[in-house]
C-alpha positions as CSV (number, residue, x, y, z in Angstrom):
1,X,197.8,182.2,86.2
2,X,200.3,180.9,84.0
3,X,201.1,178.0,86.5
4,X,197.3,177.2,87.0
5,X,196.8,176.7,83.2
6,X,199.7,174.3,83.1
7,X,198.5,172.3,85.8
8,X,194.9,172.1,84.2
9,X,196.5,171.1,80.9
10,X,198.6,168.3,82.5
11,X,195.6,167.0,84.4
12,X,193.6,166.7,81.1
13,X,196.4,164.9,79.2
14,X,196.7,162.4,82.1
15,X,193.1,161.9,81.9
16,X,193.0,161.3,78.3
17,X,195.9,158.8,78.6
18,X,194.1,157.1,81.4
19,X,191.0,156.9,79.2
20,X,193.0,155.3,76.4
21,X,194.7,152.9,78.5
22,X,191.6,151.6,80.1
23,X,190.7,148.0,78.8
24,X,187.3,149.1,77.6
25,X,188.7,151.8,75.5
26,X,191.5,149.5,74.1
27,X,189.0,146.8,73.0
28,X,186.9,149.3,71.3
29,X,189.8,150.8,69.4
30,X,190.8,147.4,68.5
31,X,187.3,146.8,67.1
32,X,187.3,149.9,65.3
33,X,190.7,148.9,63.7
34,X,189.4,145.3,62.8
35,X,186.3,147.0,61.3
36,X,188.2,149.3,59.2
37,X,190.4,146.5,58.1
38,X,187.4,144.4,57.2
39,X,186.0,147.3,55.3
40,X,189.2,147.7,53.5
41,X,189.3,144.0,52.7
42,X,185.7,144.0,51.5
43,X,186.4,147.0,49.2
44,X,189.3,145.4,47.6
45,X,187.2,142.1,47.1
46,X,184.6,144.2,45.6
47,X,187.0,145.9,43.4
48,X,188.5,142.5,42.5
49,X,185.1,141.1,41.7
50,X,184.1,144.2,39.6
51,X,187.3,143.9,37.6
52,X,186.7,140.0,37.0
53,X,183.2,140.9,35.9
54,X,184.4,143.6,33.5
55,X,186.9,141.3,32.1
56,X,184.3,138.6,31.7
57,X,181.9,141.0,29.9
58,X,184.8,142.2,27.7
59,X,185.4,138.6,26.7
60,X,181.8,138.0,26.0
61,X,181.6,141.1,23.8
62,X,184.6,140.0,22.0
63,X,183.0,136.5,21.5
64,X,179.8,138.0,20.4
65,X,181.6,140.3,18.0
66,X,183.6,137.1,16.7
67,X,180.3,135.3,16.2
68,X,178.6,138.2,14.5
69,X,181.5,138.6,11.9
70,X,181.4,134.7,11.5
71,X,177.5,134.9,11.0
72,X,178.0,137.7,8.4
73,X,180.6,135.7,6.6
74,X,178.4,132.7,6.6
75,X,175.4,134.7,5.4
76,X,177.4,136.0,2.6
77,X,178.6,132.3,1.6
78,X,175.1,131.2,1.7
79,X,174.0,134.0,-0.7
80,X,176.7,133.0,-3.0
81,X,175.8,129.4,-2.7
82,X,172.1,130.0,-3.4
83,X,172.9,132.3,-6.3
84,X,175.3,129.6,-7.7
85,X,172.5,127.0,-7.2
86,X,169.9,129.1,-9.0
87,X,172.2,129.6,-11.8
88,X,173.0,125.7,-12.0
89,X,169.3,125.1,-11.9
90,X,168.4,127.5,-14.5
91,X,171.2,126.0,-16.8
92,X,170.0,122.5,-16.0
93,X,166.4,123.5,-16.8
94,X,167.5,125.1,-20.3
95,X,169.4,122.0,-21.0
96,X,166.6,119.6,-20.0
97,X,164.2,121.9,-22.0
98,X,166.3,121.8,-25.1
99,X,167.0,118.0,-24.7
100,X,163.3,117.4,-24.5
101,X,162.6,119.7,-27.5
102,X,165.2,117.7,-29.4
103,X,163.7,114.4,-28.1
104,X,160.2,115.4,-29.4
105,X,161.7,116.4,-32.8
106,X,163.5,113.1,-33.1
107,X,160.4,111.4,-31.9
108,X,158.3,113.2,-34.5
109,X,160.8,112.2,-37.2
110,X,160.9,108.7,-36.1
111,X,157.2,108.7,-36.2
112,X,157.2,109.9,-39.8
113,X,159.8,107.5,-40.8
114,X,157.8,104.7,-39.2
115,X,154.7,105.8,-41.1
116,X,156.6,106.0,-44.4
117,X,158.0,102.6,-43.8
118,X,154.7,101.1,-42.9
119,X,153.2,102.5,-46.1
120,X,156.2,101.3,-48.1
121,X,155.8,97.9,-46.8
122,X,152.0,98.0,-47.1
123,X,152.7,99.1,-50.8
124,X,155.4,96.4,-51.1
125,X,153.3,93.6,-49.5
126,X,149.8,94.6,-50.4
127,X,149.5,97.2,-53.1
128,X,151.7,96.9,-56.1
129,X,153.9,99.8,-57.1
130,X,153.4,100.4,-60.8
131,X,154.4,103.8,-62.5
132,X,156.5,104.8,-65.5
133,X,157.4,107.9,-67.6
134,X,159.6,108.0,-70.8
135,X,160.5,110.4,-73.6
136,X,160.7,109.5,-77.2
137,X,164.3,110.1,-78.0
138,X,167.3,109.0,-76.0
139,X,169.7,111.0,-78.1
140,X,169.7,113.3,-81.2
141,X,167.0,115.3,-82.9
142,X,164.7,115.3,-85.8
143,X,161.5,113.8,-87.1
144,X,160.2,110.3,-86.4
145,X,158.2,109.0,-89.3
146,X,156.5,108.7,-91.7
147,X,155.5,105.1,-91.8
148,X,153.5,103.3,-94.4
149,X,151.2,101.8,-91.5
150,X,150.2,102.9,-88.2
151,X,153.1,102.2,-85.7
152,X,153.4,102.2,-81.9
153,X,155.9,104.9,-80.9
154,X,158.9,103.6,-79.0
155,X,159.6,106.0,-76.1
156,X,163.2,105.1,-75.4
157,X,164.4,107.5,-72.7
158,X,163.3,106.1,-69.4
159,X,162.5,108.3,-66.6
160,X,161.1,105.7,-64.3
161,X,159.7,102.3,-64.6
162,X,158.3,101.0,-61.3
163,X,157.0,97.4,-61.9
164,X,158.7,97.1,-65.4
165,X,155.6,97.1,-67.0
166,X,156.6,99.4,-69.8
167,X,158.7,97.9,-72.5
168,X,160.9,100.6,-74.4
169,X,161.7,98.1,-77.0
170,X,158.0,97.9,-78.2
171,X,156.6,101.0,-76.7
172,X,153.9,99.0,-75.1
173,X,152.6,99.1,-71.4
174,X,151.3,95.7,-70.3
175,X,149.2,95.5,-67.1
176,X,150.3,93.1,-64.6
177,X,147.6,94.1,-62.0
178,X,144.0,94.3,-62.2
179,X,143.2,98.1,-61.5
180,X,142.4,101.6,-62.5
181,X,145.2,103.4,-64.2
182,X,146.1,106.8,-65.4
183,X,147.9,107.6,-68.7
184,X,149.0,110.8,-70.4
185,X,151.0,111.7,-73.5
186,X,152.1,114.7,-75.3
187,X,152.9,115.3,-79.2
188,X,155.2,118.0,-80.8
189,X,154.5,118.6,-84.5
190,X,157.0,118.2,-87.3
191,X,158.9,121.2,-88.5
192,X,158.2,120.9,-92.2
193,X,156.3,123.8,-93.8
194,X,152.8,121.9,-93.4
195,X,152.0,120.2,-90.0
196,X,151.5,116.5,-90.4
197,X,151.2,115.0,-86.9
198,X,148.6,112.6,-85.6
199,X,149.0,110.3,-82.5
200,X,146.5,108.0,-81.0
201,X,146.3,106.5,-77.4
202,X,145.2,102.9,-77.7
203,X,144.1,100.3,-75.3
204,X,144.8,96.9,-77.1
205,X,143.3,97.8,-80.5
206,X,140.8,100.3,-79.0
207,X,141.2,103.8,-79.6
208,X,141.1,105.8,-76.6
209,X,142.0,109.6,-77.4
210,X,144.2,111.4,-79.9
211,X,146.2,114.6,-80.5
212,X,146.7,115.9,-84.0
213,X,147.9,118.9,-86.1
214,X,147.5,118.7,-89.7
215,X,146.9,122.3,-91.1
216,X,148.1,125.7,-90.9
217,X,151.3,127.4,-91.7
218,X,152.7,127.7,-88.3
219,X,155.1,125.2,-86.6
220,X,156.3,124.3,-83.2
221,X,152.9,123.3,-82.0
222,X,152.2,120.7,-79.4
223,X,149.4,119.2,-77.5
224,X,148.7,116.5,-75.0
225,X,145.9,114.3,-73.6
226,X,145.1,111.8,-70.7
227,X,142.7,109.2,-69.7
228,X,141.9,107.1,-66.5
229,X,140.9,103.6,-67.4
230,X,140.5,100.0,-65.9
231,X,142.8,97.4,-67.1
232,X,143.0,93.9,-66.6
233,X,146.3,91.6,-66.4
234,X,147.5,91.3,-69.9
235,X,146.0,94.4,-71.3
236,X,148.1,96.6,-73.6
237,X,148.3,100.5,-73.8
238,X,150.3,102.4,-76.2
239,X,150.7,105.7,-78.4
240,X,150.4,105.0,-82.1
241,X,151.7,107.4,-84.7
242,X,149.4,107.2,-87.6
243,X,150.4,106.2,-91.2
244,X,152.2,108.8,-93.3
245,X,152.4,111.2,-90.2
246,X,155.4,112.3,-88.4
247,X,156.5,114.0,-85.2
248,X,159.6,116.0,-84.1
249,X,161.7,115.6,-81.0
250,X,165.0,116.5,-79.4
251,X,166.8,116.8,-76.3
252,X,164.0,118.8,-74.9
253,X,161.7,115.8,-74.6
254,X,158.6,117.3,-76.0
255,X,157.0,113.8,-76.6
256,X,156.4,111.9,-73.6
257,X,154.3,108.8,-72.5
258,X,153.5,108.3,-68.8
259,X,151.2,106.1,-66.5
260,X,150.6,104.7,-63.3
261,X,148.2,102.5,-61.1
262,X,145.8,104.5,-59.1
263,X,144.4,101.4,-57.1
264,X,143.9,97.7,-57.8
265,X,140.5,96.4,-58.3
């Protein structure tokens, strides 16, 4: 039995060798080997392509990250620039607003000055400027008078004398322009026990109005009066102290004489 089995095994082995050495089988084996080799090459190429693809994706991802970072930085810079521009615009707006405000104020002042100059020019060229005001004493204190005849009072302390129409040497105002004038005068009575003061405002020799105090036991009384009158060139206006009367004055300037042109006619 043992010899028979060995013979059968030998025969099968020989058959397998014969099958393997047959041309058809050899070609088949070669094809299978080539197919396996091709499959391995394709797998290697596929692996290589996948790796390349992954590497490319990684690079693209890195570039996208860099671009995102750059965009974020650019966005922040733009925000800062916009904020800075807004601050500059606000500052410039405030500066322009203040400048415009100052220019408006300067314009208003200039217009006022122009109007004043025009008015002054009109007065200088068209309407004469006539005005004066004076007090009785330029120094000292005491009574003035009495005189034996009625005498114009000479107001010597000049406060103003536009047009030089008032003469402090005579106490007389002489009109140089036909017009309507305003005059006012004041009187302070004497300090003697019995008041004895009478003054009269005159136009030429015409009595206009008066202030007086000639009775009573009190002192330090004063009064005033005023008129609006038309004058022609050459007319005279003055305050006259009546005969045997007197007035008192000192540095307080109680006795004054003033007048000015209201408008020409």
